[in-house]
N, C-alpha and C positions, 0 to 999 in steps of 0.2 A: 855841629860845630864843636870842636874840641877846645876846651879851656883848661890851661895849666894852673893848678892851684897850689902846688908845692914849690918849695925852694929849689929842689933838685931840678936840674936841667933835663927836660925831656929830650932824648936824642933819637937817632934813627932806629936803634934796637928797641927802645921803649915804644915808639910809635908803631913799629911792626908788631909788637906784642899786643898793644892796645887794638889795632886794626883787626887782628885775628880774634881776640876775645869779644870785641864788640860785634863782629860778623856772627859769631856763634850765639851771642845773646839775642841778636836781632831775629835769628831764625826761630826763637822760642815763641810759641803761641800764647796769647792771653796775657794776664797780668803776671809780672815777674817781680822777684824781690828787687827793690830799688825803684819801681815805677811809682807814680804818684796817684793819689786819690783826693779828688776835690769834693769836700763835703758840702752839703746844702747851705751851711752857714758861712761858706767861703774859705774855711780853714783848709790847710793842705796836710796830708799825711803821706808817708812813703811806706810801701809794703816792705815788711822786714822779715816775714816768714810766710810760707804758703804750704799747706798740707793738701796732699792729693788723695788722701783716704776718702772713700765715699761719704762717711759720716761727718767729715770735717770740711767738706767741699766749700769753697769760697770763704774760708775762715783765714784771716790775715791778722797779723799784728802790725799796727800802723805807728810809725814814728812821727810824732808831732813836729810841725814846722813852725817857725816864727813868722811874723808879718813880712819879713824880707825873703821868705822862701827857703831859709837855711835851716837845716835840721837842728834841733835843740840838743839832742844827745846821740852819740853813736857814730859808727862809720860802716861803710859798705865795701867789702873787699871783692873785686872782680877776679875770679879764678881762671884757670887755663881752659876750662870747659865752657866758659861764657856764663857760668852761674854766679850768683852774688851770695856772699855770706855776710850777715849783719851781726854786729856786736855793739851792744848798748841798751839803753832804756827804751821800753816799748810801752804802748797803750793798746789794749785789746779791742778789736772791732769784731763782734760776734756775728757769725752767720750772715755775711753781707753779700747781697746779690749786686753785682756790678756790671757796668757796660763801658766799652772803650769810647773815648771821645776822639775827635779829629786832632786834638791838640798834642803837642809835645813840649817837654820842659827839660832843661838840662839838670841832671842829677849828679851829685858828687860821689866819686868812687876812688879807690886806690888799689895799687898792686905794687909788688916789689920792683925796684930799679933793676933792670936787666934780668928780672925774674930770679933774683938771688936773694933769698930770705936773709934777714939780719936786722938787728935793732936800728931804728931810725932810717931804714932803707926804703921807705915807701914813696911812691910817686902818686901824687893826687891829681885827678883829672875830673872834668865834668863832661858827660856825654848825654845825648838825647835819650829821654825816657818817654814812655807812653803815660797818657793821663787818663784816669778812669773816673767815673762818677757812679754814685749809688743809683741802683735801678728799682726805685720804690714806686708803688702805685701812684702816690700823689705827684711824683715827678712827671708821670704820663697824663696827669689830669684825672686820674681814676680814683678820686677820693672816696666813692661809694664803697669800694672794696674794703678800705681801712675802717670807715664808719660802721660798715656792716659787722666787722669783727668786734669793734668796741660795743656796739649795741647787743650782740649776742652774749658778750661776757657779762654785761650789766643784767640782762635778763636772767642768766643763769644764776648770778648771785642773788637776785631778788627771789627766785624759786626756792633757793636754799634757805633764805631768811624766814 
């Protein structure tokens, strides 16, 4: 569902630009910049960066959302390749393993009216985004793995003392 958020009127040219960019975005696998992460405590974040280098895999910067699902700071620019560029304040989520849920949520994005850059010329829209959740052992009911790690750390600390 498309929701217009800006004062500028979305016209046929803007809608065509949006359809093309959204189609390119939808072809991207996995978590994308602008998608949502629902934390175990119920808070929502949006992915604001994604690194593909092997040593930084699954490292994202998460934009905190308020209780109404609106982002607290920043904005997401939807470019002509269907990629998203984030500008604003972020909170780091380190080395997070995630899994996609079956849910979708509308996320806010913007692009230039008629694809013509200029001050105040942005068109704001909301389009469907994927929702992800952390893939932690306790989420799968496998608390023993986490407890085993804690016990090993405690035993190692006692041996050193």
